[in-house]
C-alpha positions as CSV (number, residue, x, y, z in Angstrom):
1,M,0.0,0.0,0.0
2,R,1.4,3.4,-1.0
3,R,1.9,5.7,2.0
4,R,0.4,9.2,1.6
5,T,2.9,12.0,1.7
6,P,2.2,14.4,4.5
7,P,1.5,18.0,3.5
8,P,4.3,20.6,4.0
9,P,4.2,22.8,7.1
10,A,2.0,25.8,7.0
11,P,4.0,28.9,5.8
12,L,1.5,31.2,7.5
13,P,1.3,31.8,11.2
14,Q,-1.9,31.3,13.2
15,R,-4.2,34.2,13.6
16,D,-6.1,34.6,16.9
17,G,-5.4,31.0,17.6
18,V,-6.8,29.8,14.3
19,D,-4.8,27.9,11.7
20,P,-4.7,29.1,8.1
21,V,-6.8,27.2,5.6
22,R,-4.9,24.7,3.5
23,L,-6.1,23.6,0.1
24,R,-4.6,21.0,-2.3
25,L,-5.3,21.5,-6.0
26,P,-6.9,18.4,-7.5
27,H,-4.8,16.2,-9.8
28,D,-7.7,16.1,-12.4
29,G,-9.2,19.2,-13.8
30,A,-9.1,21.6,-16.7
31,W,-8.3,24.9,-15.0
32,A,-5.7,27.1,-16.6
33,T,-4.8,29.1,-13.5
34,V,-4.9,28.8,-9.7
35,R,-7.4,31.7,-9.7
36,E,-9.9,29.9,-11.9
37,H,-9.9,26.8,-9.6
38,L,-10.2,28.8,-6.4
39,V,-13.1,31.0,-7.8
40,E,-14.9,27.8,-8.6
41,R,-14.1,26.0,-5.4
42,L,-14.7,28.9,-3.0
43,T,-18.1,29.8,-4.2
44,G,-19.3,31.0,-0.8
45,A,-16.5,33.6,-0.6
46,G,-18.5,36.1,-2.7
47,P,-17.8,37.7,-6.1
48,G,-14.3,39.2,-6.4
49,T,-13.1,37.8,-3.1
50,V,-10.5,35.4,-4.5
51,E,-9.3,38.0,-7.0
52,G,-8.9,40.5,-4.2
53,M,-6.9,38.1,-2.0
54,L,-4.6,37.2,-4.8
55,A,-4.0,40.8,-5.7
56,A,-3.2,41.5,-2.0
57,G,-0.8,38.6,-1.8
58,L,-2.9,36.8,0.9
59,I,-2.8,33.4,-0.8
60,V,0.6,31.7,-0.6
61,G,2.3,28.5,-1.7
62,A,4.4,26.1,0.3
63,D,7.4,28.5,0.1
64,G,5.4,31.3,1.7
65,R,5.5,33.4,-1.4
66,A,2.3,35.0,-2.7
67,V,0.6,33.2,-5.5
68,A,0.4,35.5,-8.5
69,P,-3.1,36.3,-9.9
70,D,-2.1,34.6,-13.2
71,A,-0.2,31.7,-11.7
72,P,-0.7,28.5,-13.8
73,Y,-2.6,25.7,-12.4
74,R,-0.3,22.9,-11.0
75,P,-2.0,19.6,-9.9
76,G,-1.2,18.7,-6.3
77,M,-0.1,22.2,-5.4
78,F,-0.8,23.3,-1.8
79,V,-2.0,26.9,-1.1
80,W,-2.7,28.6,2.2
81,F,-4.7,31.6,3.3
82,H,-6.7,33.0,6.2
83,R,-10.4,33.3,6.0
84,E,-11.9,36.5,7.4
85,P,-13.6,35.3,10.6
86,P,-17.3,35.8,11.0
87,A,-18.6,38.4,13.5
88,E,-18.9,36.4,16.8
89,V,-20.5,37.3,20.1
90,P,-18.0,36.6,22.8
91,V,-19.0,33.7,25.1
92,P,-18.8,35.4,28.6
93,F,-17.6,32.3,30.4
94,P,-13.9,31.2,30.9
95,V,-12.3,27.9,29.9
96,E,-10.8,26.5,33.0
97,V,-7.6,24.4,32.8
98,V,-8.0,21.3,35.0
99,Y,-4.6,19.8,34.2
100,R,-1.5,20.5,32.1
101,D,1.8,18.8,31.4
102,A,4.2,18.5,28.5
103,H,1.8,16.2,26.6
104,I,-1.8,17.2,27.3
105,V,-4.1,19.9,28.5
106,V,-7.5,19.0,30.1
107,A,-9.9,21.9,30.0
108,D,-13.3,22.4,31.6
109,K,-15.4,23.9,28.7
110,P,-18.4,26.2,29.4
111,H,-21.8,25.9,27.7
112,F,-22.2,27.7,24.4
113,L,-18.5,27.5,23.4
114,A,-17.6,25.2,20.5
115,T,-14.6,22.9,21.0
116,T,-12.8,23.7,17.6
117,P,-13.3,26.2,14.8
118,R,-16.2,25.3,12.5
119,G,-18.8,27.2,10.6
120,S,-19.8,30.4,12.3
121,H,-17.7,29.7,15.4
122,V,-14.0,30.3,14.8
123,T,-12.1,32.5,17.3
124,E,-14.8,32.0,20.0
125,T,-13.9,28.3,20.5
126,A,-12.1,26.4,23.3
127,L,-9.2,25.5,21.0
128,A,-8.5,29.0,19.8
129,R,-8.9,30.5,23.2
130,L,-6.5,28.1,24.8
131,R,-3.9,28.5,22.1
132,R,-4.0,32.3,22.8
133,E,-4.2,32.1,26.6
134,L,-1.6,29.4,27.1
135,D,0.6,30.5,24.2
136,L,0.5,27.0,22.8
137,P,0.0,27.3,19.0
138,T,0.6,23.5,18.5
139,L,-2.4,22.6,20.8
140,G,-4.9,20.2,19.2
141,A,-8.2,18.6,20.2
142,A,-8.2,14.8,20.9
143,H,-12.0,14.7,20.8
144,R,-14.9,17.1,20.8
145,L,-17.9,18.1,22.8
146,D,-21.0,19.7,21.3
147,R,-21.0,23.5,21.6
148,L,-24.0,23.4,24.0
149,T,-22.5,20.7,26.2
150,A,-20.2,21.8,29.1
151,G,-17.4,19.8,30.7
152,L,-14.0,18.1,30.2
153,V,-12.2,18.1,26.9
154,L,-8.7,16.6,26.2
155,F,-6.2,18.6,24.2
156,T,-2.8,17.5,23.0
157,V,0.4,19.6,23.1
158,R,2.5,17.9,20.5
159,P,1.1,17.2,17.1
160,E,3.1,14.0,16.7
161,E,1.4,12.6,19.8
162,R,-2.2,13.6,18.9
163,G,-3.0,10.4,17.1
164,A,-2.1,8.3,20.2
165,Y,-4.6,10.2,22.3
166,Q,-7.3,10.2,19.6
167,N,-7.0,6.5,19.4
168,L,-8.0,6.3,23.1
169,F,-11.4,7.5,22.1
170,R,-11.6,5.5,18.9
171,D,-10.7,2.3,20.7
172,R,-13.0,3.0,23.7
173,R,-10.2,3.2,26.2
174,V,-11.5,6.3,27.9
175,R,-14.1,6.0,30.6
176,K,-16.5,9.0,30.2
177,E,-19.2,10.0,32.7
178,Y,-21.8,12.6,32.0
179,E,-24.6,14.2,34.1
180,A,-27.9,15.5,32.7
181,V,-30.9,17.3,34.2
182,A,-34.1,16.2,32.7
183,P,-37.8,15.5,33.7
184,Y,-38.3,13.0,36.5
185,A,-40.2,10.0,35.3
186,P,-41.2,7.8,38.4
187,G,-42.4,5.0,36.1
188,L,-39.2,4.7,34.1
189,A,-37.2,1.6,35.1
190,L,-33.6,2.6,35.8
191,P,-30.8,1.9,35.7
192,R,-30.7,0.5,32.2
193,T,-28.5,0.3,29.1
194,V,-29.9,1.9,25.9
195,R,-28.7,0.6,22.6
196,S,-29.8,1.9,19.2
197,R,-28.6,2.9,15.7
198,I,-28.2,6.7,15.4
199,V,-27.6,8.6,12.1
200,K,-26.8,12.2,11.6
201,E,-27.2,13.6,8.1
202,R,-25.2,16.5,6.8
203,G,-27.2,19.7,6.8
204,V,-29.8,18.3,9.2
205,Q,-29.6,19.7,12.7
206,A,-31.0,16.7,14.7
207,A,-29.8,13.1,14.6
208,R,-32.3,10.3,14.6
209,E,-32.7,6.6,15.5
210,V,-33.2,4.2,12.7
211,E,-33.6,0.4,12.3
212,G,-30.5,-1.6,12.1
213,E,-27.5,-2.8,14.1
214,P,-26.9,-0.6,17.1
215,N,-23.9,1.8,16.9
216,A,-24.7,3.7,20.1
217,E,-24.8,2.5,23.7
218,T,-25.5,4.5,26.9
219,Y,-25.9,3.3,30.5
220,V,-28.4,5.5,32.3
221,E,-29.1,5.7,36.0
222,L,-31.1,8.1,38.3
223,A,-28.7,10.1,40.6
224,A,-31.2,12.4,42.4
225,H,-34.6,14.0,41.9
226,R,-36.6,16.8,43.3
227,G,-40.1,17.9,42.2
228,G,-40.5,17.3,38.5
229,L,-36.8,17.3,37.7
230,A,-34.0,14.7,38.1
231,R,-30.3,14.4,37.7
232,Y,-29.1,11.4,35.7
233,R,-25.7,9.7,35.5
234,L,-24.8,8.7,32.0
235,L,-21.9,6.3,30.9
236,P,-21.6,6.3,27.1
237,A,-19.8,3.3,25.6
238,T,-19.8,4.9,22.2
239,G,-19.6,8.5,20.8
240,Q,-22.2,9.1,18.2
241,T,-23.2,12.7,17.5
242,H,-25.9,13.8,20.0
243,Q,-26.0,10.3,21.4
244,L,-26.9,11.2,25.0
245,R,-29.5,13.7,24.0
246,V,-31.1,11.2,21.5
247,H,-31.1,8.4,24.0
248,L,-32.7,10.4,26.9
249,N,-35.2,11.8,24.5
250,A,-36.1,8.3,23.4
251,L,-36.7,7.4,27.1
252,G,-39.2,10.3,27.3
253,I,-36.8,12.5,29.4
254,P,-35.3,15.0,27.1
255,V,-32.4,17.1,28.5
256,L,-33.5,20.4,30.0
257,G,-32.8,23.3,27.6
258,D,-32.3,21.1,24.5
259,P,-33.2,23.1,21.4
260,L,-33.3,20.0,19.1
261,Y,-35.0,17.2,21.1
262,P,-37.8,16.3,21.1
263,E,-38.3,19.0,18.5
264,V,-36.2,21.7,16.8
265,T,-37.0,25.1,18.2
266,A,-36.4,28.5,16.8
267,P,-32.8,29.8,17.2
268,V,-32.1,32.0,20.2
269,P,-30.2,35.3,19.7
270,P,-26.4,34.7,19.7
271,D,-26.1,36.8,22.8
272,D,-28.7,34.9,24.8
273,F,-26.8,32.7,27.3
274,G,-29.7,32.3,29.8
275,R,-30.8,28.8,29.1
276,P,-27.8,26.4,28.9
277,L,-28.3,22.8,27.9
278,Q,-28.3,20.8,31.2
279,L,-25.6,18.3,30.0
280,L,-22.2,18.0,31.5
281,A,-19.1,15.9,30.6
282,R,-18.3,15.4,34.3
283,R,-15.5,12.8,34.4
284,L,-12.7,11.4,32.2
285,E,-10.5,8.4,33.1
286,F,-7.7,6.8,31.0
287,R,-4.2,5.5,31.0
288,D,-1.9,8.0,29.2
289,P,-0.6,6.3,26.0
290,V,2.6,8.3,26.2
291,T,3.6,8.5,29.9
292,G,1.7,5.4,31.2
293,M,0.1,7.5,34.0
294,E,-3.4,6.7,35.1
295,H,-5.5,9.9,34.9
296,T,-8.8,10.8,36.5
297,F,-10.3,14.2,35.9
298,V,-13.5,15.7,37.3
299,S,-15.3,18.8,36.1
300,G,-15.8,21.7,38.6
301,R,-19.0,22.8,36.9
302,V,-22.5,22.0,38.2
303,L,-25.9,21.8,36.6
304,D,-29.2,22.9,37.9
305,T,-28.7,23.3,41.6
306,L,-32.3,22.4,42.4
307,V,-31.5,18.7,41.9
308,Q,-27.9,18.5,43.2
309,S,-28.9,17.2,46.6
310,A,-29.8,13.6,47.2
311,P,-33.5,12.6,47.0
């Protein structure tokens, strides 16, 4: 099997903790110039944007030199540039560092903050913030939490070690524990293990359960309850998109504050932080694949205080 040649290092520095965009020109195509291909490829950039970036020398090749507006198309060529970040409302909650050594950073992410740059959330993400605040431009995410979910996220310091930590999650060698606040259902038999097949289609906000071999598994138990609300302890064995939210909804106890389950609600204003999703990644346990240390980390965040005490 032919090994894939890794791309050259980025010739542009990060900007506000965000890496430059890297594109590789396809090996097949009939474009005469780099400009023609980029205009066709970056259709969302708007008319004249690519031409303006080329004229200003903002698109560069592997040697760091600006790509000329009339540069001929070369299959396999890499180009880099920075996108203009979208206007973002600052998330008014800090990212707390729980642990840091030469290999990893464990952060306690607040609600409303995305883990990594994506879509309309770029500089206001946990990764970009930590790169800036810790002065660690090489920091990378070993896994992700939904933007609306709070709690523990594992980041890696050295790019060459990132794969080893990502494999912990791929191979299910991380014990993850979550908490959720949801309606109290006295008639629901708990604890139980929920298994189902979950699919998440591109462009569709909510995931859904379908017939077929299960690809998602969650252990659910009641931790406390008061009045009509309860706190649940969740142990996911898998990591499908929105898995915990889908499984609790299927049990008839959707997570408090969930804008997608049981039904998609109208978007809230971007500066409305008053109703956080009551879901918390509370605990991470794993053996460090680099140092061999046994790690246990616990979030310092709490969910709805009305149900924190025992029943």
